[in-house]
C-alpha positions, 0 to 999 in steps of 0.5 A: 500500500502506498502513502496515498492509499494509507492516507485514504484508508487511515487518515491522520494515523497514516502519518506520525507528524499529522498525529503529533501536530493534529493535522487532518486531510481536508481533501486531496486529488488531481494534483491538489491537497488541503491540510487543516491544523488548529494552532495550540500554545505548545506550537508557539515560539518564545514570544507567543506566535505560532513558530514559523517552522509549523507553517513551512512544515504543513505547507511541505506536507500539503505539497507532498500529498498533492504530488502523490496524487500525480505519481505513477505506480512505483514513483516516490518523492523527496523534497529538493528545495523549499522557500517560504515567505512568512506574511503574517503571524498567528496566535490562535485559530485554524489554518489551512495549507492549500497546495498544488502541482505546478509541473511534474516532470519525469525527475523533478516536480514544482509545487506551491502552497499557500497557508491561510487562516480558516476565517472568512477573509482567508487571511494569508499567513505564508506562501511556499514554493518547492521542488521535489525529486521524483524517484523510484519508490523503495 
């Protein structure tokens, strides 16, 4: 069973990081994915904001899941590079990481993600772009 099948069958429990952070899969398919996470005080940095690495991490996970929906049987992935622009801090609420495949080649895939507050304004917190190696799955 590949990762995408495990996510579909087991939800959050298919990924230990999802369990640790309380991340849920909102949807995935057709080169896109949305993950959801509620901000908790144990995720804060020393001055009471959600630690920026949490924004980058949920974006990375959303991009990987989106890419898995476009992989052929026997393909796997690994992040090559990633760049996150932090736009606004957050102290409470629920965030959504929305990711999509920009281009998937035979060896490299290009991705982007926007992390937003789950609020009526859809306040943007961070934007991430990344490239992933497309590999033979082991």
